[in-house]
C-alpha positions as CSV (number, residue, x, y, z in Angstrom):
1,M,-28.9,-3.4,-29.4
2,M,-28.6,-7.2,-29.7
3,L,-25.8,-9.1,-27.9
4,N,-23.3,-10.3,-30.4
5,R,-23.4,-14.2,-30.7
6,R,-19.7,-14.5,-30.6
7,H,-19.5,-12.4,-27.4
8,F,-22.2,-14.4,-25.8
9,L,-20.5,-17.8,-26.6
10,R,-17.2,-16.4,-25.3
11,L,-18.8,-15.2,-22.1
12,S,-20.7,-18.4,-21.7
13,A,-17.5,-20.4,-21.9
14,F,-16.0,-18.3,-19.1
15,A,-19.1,-18.6,-16.9
16,S,-19.7,-22.3,-17.4
17,G,-16.3,-23.9,-17.3
18,A,-13.4,-22.2,-18.9
19,L,-13.1,-20.1,-15.7
20,L,-14.7,-21.3,-12.6
21,L,-15.3,-18.6,-10.0
22,P,-17.2,-19.3,-6.8
23,S,-19.7,-16.8,-5.8
24,G,-18.3,-13.9,-3.8
25,C,-14.8,-14.7,-4.7
26,A,-12.5,-11.6,-4.9
27,V,-9.5,-11.6,-7.3
28,V,-6.5,-10.1,-5.6
29,P,-3.7,-9.1,-8.1
30,T,-0.5,-11.0,-7.3
31,G,3.0,-9.7,-7.5
32,P,6.1,-11.3,-9.0
33,Q,7.0,-14.6,-7.3
34,T,9.4,-13.2,-4.8
35,K,7.9,-14.6,-1.6
36,A,9.1,-18.2,-2.2
37,V,11.9,-19.6,-0.1
38,A,14.7,-20.5,-2.5
39,G,14.4,-24.1,-3.5
40,K,10.8,-24.5,-2.4
41,P,8.5,-25.5,-5.2
42,E,5.2,-23.6,-5.6
43,T,3.8,-24.7,-8.9
44,L,3.0,-28.1,-10.3
45,V,3.4,-28.4,-14.1
46,L,1.5,-31.5,-15.4
47,V,2.3,-32.9,-18.8
48,E,-0.3,-35.4,-20.0
49,F,1.0,-38.0,-22.4
50,Q,-2.4,-38.4,-24.0
51,G,-3.2,-41.8,-25.6
52,G,-1.2,-44.2,-23.5
53,N,2.6,-43.8,-23.6
54,D,4.7,-46.9,-24.2
55,G,6.8,-47.0,-21.1
56,L,8.8,-50.0,-22.1
57,N,10.5,-48.0,-24.9
58,T,10.6,-44.8,-23.0
59,V,12.7,-46.4,-20.2
60,A,13.9,-49.7,-21.7
61,P,15.3,-52.7,-19.8
62,I,18.0,-52.6,-22.4
63,K,20.0,-55.7,-21.4
64,D,17.0,-58.0,-20.8
65,P,16.8,-60.7,-23.5
66,L,13.1,-60.9,-22.9
67,Y,12.7,-57.3,-24.0
68,R,14.2,-58.2,-27.5
69,S,12.2,-61.3,-27.9
70,L,8.9,-59.5,-27.1
71,R,9.9,-56.7,-29.4
72,P,11.8,-58.1,-32.4
73,T,11.3,-54.8,-34.5
74,L,10.6,-52.2,-31.8
75,A,13.2,-52.9,-29.2
76,L,15.9,-50.1,-28.9
77,T,19.5,-51.1,-29.5
78,E,22.1,-50.6,-26.8
79,A,24.1,-48.5,-29.2
80,E,21.3,-45.9,-29.6
81,A,19.7,-45.9,-26.1
82,L,20.9,-43.6,-23.3
83,P,21.9,-45.6,-20.2
84,I,20.7,-44.3,-16.8
85,G,21.7,-47.2,-14.5
86,Q,20.2,-50.5,-13.3
87,D,20.4,-51.8,-16.9
88,L,17.8,-49.2,-17.9
89,A,18.1,-46.7,-20.7
90,L,16.1,-43.8,-22.1
91,H,14.8,-43.6,-25.5
92,P,17.4,-41.8,-27.7
93,A,14.8,-39.1,-28.7
94,L,15.0,-38.0,-25.0
95,R,18.7,-36.8,-25.4
96,P,17.7,-33.1,-25.0
97,A,16.6,-34.1,-21.4
98,L,19.8,-35.9,-20.6
99,A,21.3,-32.7,-19.2
100,L,18.6,-32.7,-16.5
101,W,19.5,-36.3,-15.6
102,D,23.1,-35.5,-15.4
103,A,22.4,-32.4,-13.2
104,G,20.1,-34.4,-10.8
105,D,17.1,-32.4,-12.0
106,L,15.2,-35.4,-13.4
107,A,13.7,-38.4,-11.6
108,V,12.2,-41.5,-13.2
109,V,9.5,-43.3,-11.2
110,L,9.3,-46.9,-12.4
111,G,6.4,-49.2,-12.9
112,V,3.6,-46.7,-12.1
113,G,0.0,-48.0,-12.3
114,Y,-3.0,-49.1,-10.1
115,P,-4.7,-52.4,-9.1
116,N,-7.3,-53.9,-11.5
117,P,-6.2,-51.7,-14.5
118,D,-8.7,-50.6,-17.0
119,R,-7.6,-50.4,-20.7
120,S,-10.3,-48.0,-21.8
121,H,-8.8,-44.6,-22.7
122,F,-11.7,-42.7,-21.2
123,R,-12.1,-44.7,-18.0
124,S,-8.4,-45.1,-17.2
125,I,-7.6,-41.4,-17.7
126,D,-10.6,-40.6,-15.4
127,I,-9.0,-42.8,-12.8
128,W,-5.8,-41.0,-13.0
129,D,-7.5,-37.6,-13.0
130,T,-9.6,-38.2,-10.0
131,A,-7.3,-40.7,-8.2
132,S,-10.1,-43.0,-7.7
133,D,-10.1,-46.8,-7.3
134,A,-10.8,-48.7,-10.4
135,D,-14.3,-49.7,-9.2
136,R,-15.3,-46.2,-8.0
137,V,-16.3,-43.1,-10.0
138,L,-15.5,-39.7,-8.6
139,S,-16.7,-36.3,-10.1
140,T,-13.8,-34.1,-8.9
141,G,-10.2,-34.1,-9.9
142,W,-7.5,-34.9,-7.3
143,I,-6.0,-31.4,-7.5
144,T,-9.4,-29.8,-7.2
145,R,-9.9,-31.6,-3.9
146,A,-6.4,-30.7,-2.8
147,L,-6.8,-27.0,-3.5
148,Q,-10.2,-27.0,-1.9
149,T,-8.5,-27.7,1.4
150,Q,-6.4,-24.4,1.0
151,P,-8.7,-21.8,-0.5
152,R,-7.2,-18.4,-1.2
153,P,-8.1,-15.5,-3.6
154,R,-6.1,-15.5,-6.8
155,A,-6.8,-14.9,-10.5
156,A,-6.7,-18.6,-11.2
157,D,-5.9,-21.8,-9.4
158,A,-5.0,-23.7,-12.6
159,F,-4.2,-22.9,-16.2
160,V,-4.9,-25.7,-18.8
161,L,-2.9,-25.1,-22.0
162,G,-3.1,-27.2,-25.2
163,R,-5.9,-29.8,-25.2
164,P,-9.0,-28.3,-23.4
165,H,-9.3,-31.2,-20.9
166,L,-9.5,-30.0,-17.3
167,G,-8.8,-33.5,-16.0
168,P,-7.4,-33.3,-12.5
169,V,-8.8,-29.8,-12.0
170,T,-12.4,-30.8,-12.9
171,G,-15.1,-29.8,-10.4
172,S,-16.4,-26.8,-8.5
173,G,-14.6,-24.9,-5.8
174,I,-11.5,-23.8,-7.6
175,K,-10.8,-21.5,-10.5
176,A,-9.5,-23.4,-13.6
177,V,-8.8,-21.5,-16.9
178,S,-8.8,-23.6,-20.0
179,L,-7.2,-21.7,-23.0
180,S,-5.0,-22.0,-26.0
181,N,-2.6,-19.3,-24.7
182,P,-2.4,-17.0,-21.7
183,G,-3.3,-13.9,-23.8
184,T,-6.6,-15.4,-24.8
185,F,-8.0,-15.2,-21.3
186,A,-6.7,-11.7,-20.8
187,K,-8.1,-10.3,-24.1
188,A,-11.5,-12.1,-23.9
189,A,-12.1,-11.1,-20.3
190,T,-11.7,-7.4,-21.1
191,A,-13.3,-7.2,-24.6
192,V,-16.9,-8.3,-23.8
193,S,-19.9,-6.5,-22.3
194,I,-23.5,-7.2,-21.9
195,P,-26.1,-4.5,-22.6
196,E,-28.1,-3.5,-19.6
197,M,-31.4,-4.2,-21.3
198,Q,-30.4,-7.8,-21.9
199,R,-29.6,-8.8,-18.3
200,R,-33.0,-10.4,-17.7
201,N,-32.1,-13.8,-18.9
202,P,-30.9,-16.1,-16.1
203,I,-27.9,-17.2,-18.1
204,L,-26.9,-13.7,-18.9
205,D,-27.4,-12.7,-15.2
206,Q,-24.9,-15.4,-14.3
207,I,-22.4,-14.2,-16.9
208,S,-22.9,-10.6,-15.8
209,A,-22.2,-11.6,-12.2
210,V,-18.6,-12.8,-13.0
211,Q,-17.9,-10.1,-15.6
212,G,-16.3,-7.7,-13.2
213,T,-14.1,-10.3,-11.7
214,L,-13.0,-11.4,-15.2
215,R,-12.1,-7.8,-16.1
216,V,-9.9,-7.5,-13.0
217,A,-8.2,-10.8,-13.6
218,G,-7.9,-10.2,-17.4
219,D,-6.4,-6.7,-17.0
220,D,-3.9,-7.9,-14.5
221,I,-2.8,-10.9,-16.5
222,Q,-2.6,-8.9,-19.6
223,N,-0.4,-6.2,-18.1
224,R,1.9,-8.8,-16.6
225,L,2.3,-10.7,-19.8
226,K,3.2,-7.5,-21.7
227,A,6.2,-7.0,-19.3
228,V,7.7,-10.4,-20.0
229,P,10.7,-10.0,-22.4
230,A,10.2,-11.9,-25.7
231,S,13.8,-13.0,-25.4
232,L,12.8,-15.3,-22.6
233,T,10.9,-17.7,-24.8
234,A,12.6,-17.0,-28.2
235,D,14.5,-20.3,-28.2
236,F,11.5,-22.6,-27.5
237,P,10.8,-25.2,-30.2
238,K,8.1,-24.3,-32.6
239,T,6.1,-27.3,-31.9
240,N,2.7,-27.7,-30.2
241,I,4.2,-28.8,-26.8
242,G,7.0,-26.3,-27.3
243,G,4.5,-23.5,-27.5
244,Q,2.7,-24.8,-24.4
245,F,6.0,-24.8,-22.5
246,A,6.7,-21.3,-23.7
247,D,3.2,-20.2,-22.5
248,A,3.7,-21.8,-19.1
249,M,7.1,-19.9,-18.8
250,R,5.4,-16.6,-19.7
251,L,2.8,-17.2,-16.9
252,L,5.5,-17.9,-14.4
253,A,7.7,-15.0,-15.5
254,A,4.7,-12.7,-15.4
255,G,4.2,-13.5,-11.7
256,V,0.7,-14.9,-12.4
257,E,0.2,-17.1,-9.3
258,A,-1.2,-20.5,-10.3
259,P,-0.6,-23.6,-8.2
260,V,-1.0,-25.9,-11.3
261,I,-0.3,-25.5,-15.1
262,K,-1.4,-28.4,-17.2
263,L,0.1,-29.2,-20.7
264,S,-0.8,-32.1,-23.0
265,L,1.0,-34.0,-25.8
266,G,-0.2,-36.8,-28.0
267,S,-1.3,-39.0,-29.5
268,F,0.7,-41.8,-27.9
269,D,-1.9,-44.4,-29.0
270,T,0.6,-46.1,-31.2
271,H,-1.1,-49.3,-32.4
272,I,0.5,-49.1,-35.9
273,D,4.1,-48.2,-37.0
274,Q,5.0,-47.0,-33.5
275,A,8.7,-46.2,-33.9
276,P,8.6,-42.9,-35.8
277,Q,5.6,-41.4,-34.0
278,H,6.9,-42.4,-30.5
279,A,10.3,-40.9,-31.3
280,R,8.8,-37.7,-32.5
281,L,6.6,-37.2,-29.5
282,L,9.3,-38.0,-27.0
283,G,11.7,-35.7,-28.9
284,D,9.3,-32.9,-28.9
285,F,8.7,-33.3,-25.2
286,A,12.4,-33.4,-24.4
287,A,13.2,-30.4,-26.5
288,G,10.4,-28.4,-24.9
289,L,11.5,-29.5,-21.4
290,A,15.1,-28.5,-22.0
291,A,14.1,-25.1,-23.3
292,F,11.7,-24.6,-20.3
293,R,14.5,-25.5,-17.9
294,K,16.9,-23.1,-19.5
295,A,14.4,-20.2,-19.4
296,A,13.2,-21.1,-15.9
297,Q,16.8,-21.1,-14.6
298,A,17.4,-17.7,-16.3
299,S,14.2,-16.2,-14.6
300,G,14.8,-17.8,-11.2
301,H,11.8,-20.1,-11.3
302,W,13.5,-23.6,-11.9
303,D,13.6,-24.3,-8.2
304,R,10.0,-23.3,-7.8
305,V,8.3,-25.7,-10.2
306,I,7.9,-29.4,-10.2
307,L,7.0,-31.0,-13.5
308,L,5.2,-34.4,-13.6
309,T,4.3,-36.5,-16.7
310,Y,1.4,-39.0,-16.7
311,S,-0.6,-41.1,-19.1
312,E,-3.7,-43.2,-18.8
313,F,-1.7,-46.5,-19.2
314,G,1.4,-48.0,-20.8
315,R,1.5,-50.4,-23.7
316,R,1.7,-54.2,-23.8
317,P,5.2,-55.7,-23.6
318,A,4.8,-57.6,-26.8
319,E,4.7,-55.7,-30.1
320,N,1.7,-56.5,-32.4
321,A,1.6,-57.6,-36.0
322,S,1.4,-53.9,-37.1
323,K,4.7,-53.0,-35.6
324,G,2.9,-51.1,-32.9
325,T,1.8,-51.8,-29.3
326,D,-1.6,-52.2,-27.7
327,H,-3.1,-50.8,-24.5
328,G,-1.3,-52.0,-21.5
329,T,-0.8,-51.2,-17.8
330,A,2.2,-49.8,-16.0
331,A,4.7,-47.2,-17.3
332,P,7.3,-44.8,-15.9
333,Q,6.7,-41.2,-15.0
334,F,9.1,-38.3,-15.2
335,L,9.6,-35.7,-12.4
336,A,11.7,-32.6,-13.2
337,G,12.7,-29.4,-11.4
338,G,15.4,-27.8,-9.5
339,A,14.0,-29.2,-6.2
340,V,13.7,-32.7,-7.5
341,R,16.0,-35.4,-6.2
342,G,17.0,-36.9,-9.5
343,R,17.4,-40.6,-9.5
344,L,15.6,-43.8,-10.4
345,I,12.7,-44.4,-8.0
346,G,11.0,-47.7,-7.4
347,T,11.3,-51.1,-9.2
348,Q,11.2,-51.8,-12.9
349,P,8.3,-54.4,-13.6
350,A,9.7,-57.8,-14.5
351,L,9.2,-59.2,-18.0
352,D,9.2,-62.8,-16.7
353,R,6.3,-62.2,-14.3
354,L,3.6,-60.8,-16.6
355,Q,0.0,-61.0,-15.7
356,N,-2.5,-61.6,-18.5
357,D,0.5,-60.7,-20.8
358,D,0.9,-57.3,-19.2
359,L,3.3,-55.7,-16.8
360,V,2.5,-55.7,-13.1
361,H,2.7,-52.3,-11.6
362,T,5.2,-51.8,-8.8
363,M,4.1,-48.3,-7.7
364,D,0.6,-47.0,-7.2
365,F,0.3,-43.6,-8.9
366,R,-1.5,-42.2,-5.8
367,Q,1.8,-42.7,-3.9
368,V,3.5,-40.3,-6.3
369,Y,0.5,-37.8,-6.0
370,A,0.8,-38.1,-2.2
371,G,4.5,-37.3,-2.2
372,L,3.7,-34.1,-4.3
373,L,0.8,-33.1,-2.1
374,Q,3.0,-33.2,0.9
375,G,6.1,-31.8,-0.7
376,I,4.5,-28.9,-2.5
377,W,1.5,-27.9,-0.5
378,G,1.9,-29.8,2.8
379,I,-1.5,-31.5,2.4
380,A,-2.1,-34.8,4.1
381,P,-3.0,-37.4,1.4
382,E,-6.1,-38.6,3.4
383,K,-7.7,-35.2,2.9
384,V,-7.6,-35.8,-0.8
385,F,-8.0,-39.5,-1.2
386,G,-10.3,-40.2,1.6
387,K,-7.9,-42.7,3.1
388,P,-4.3,-43.0,4.0
389,V,-1.8,-43.4,1.2
390,D,1.9,-44.1,1.7
391,A,3.6,-41.3,-0.1
392,T,6.6,-42.0,-2.3
393,A,9.3,-40.6,-0.1
394,G,12.0,-38.1,-1.1
395,L,10.6,-36.8,-4.3
396,I,11.6,-33.3,-3.5
397,A,15.0,-32.5,-2.1
């Protein structure tokens, strides 16, 4: 009996990267999330704004005359923008998220970037994913290194939904599952088998070694997902990011323990005719976030998650001739959750002090990471970054 090629490829994906299981690791089924102390976050939900989000129109210096002179067609008007203090305003497409701001569940970290910024999509996102210096290349994600300091048996350390880019959970030593939806892993893990006579190939031997573990994890996750009421995610937007938010909610409600769930949205690479594309992407994000908050509050998980957005870079302050913006540097990040101290954090980069026609960052992104490492998992930043990093204080109430 020949091994079905589709089954082989499916198993190969699990064995080689879609699910990373260290040798000898036992999977222990986890119960519903009832152990957490009320208000203590357990899960970091990452949302990658893939392509380089324009921070200056996401959180606009709405009263600065330089903003309008640099962006004669792209600048938001005061009438449409959503004021949040310090003469700053959110893009109007973010209105669905305004309820989080009013409730103190949304923080805006201003001017986030890093020294000697790189404007290459591939290199810059690698810097964000690994938390490396601009002149150093690392092979493991910052979250991979963080979770390696606190190993424990569980079905998965991270779920990557949407774009299959492991990013901050790249590297060995943790279990990262990359899939289009939670049921994919559960079904694929339980639907494949390798004939005994074919277990002479080294690759098949490796696949066979993890098969039993996959079955345990897949059965457990599939059973838990079946128990999640469909009504919990019925009102999520029927968009790509809306579906990812709904899948993240199903995992949480099913009690599938995972310290990290990564989502992605894009493309924010708005070189041409930026206004409609940027508005659509921000609107999709805000609507998905609002639905996620509503469902997480209903299921008792809102205080147990921290959501963080990030992008490889911002855009240039000046619009280009194609009514778009080109690769830039600093941009804001959003933090959301019931345990977040909602407010403006840091300093907006000044438009009258540009460097090489770009914004100068006022907050190193590793300071934000450090604040989350300490606030969520109690991990000292130097264990992850290899050097002390001053954590952004008070991210979590």
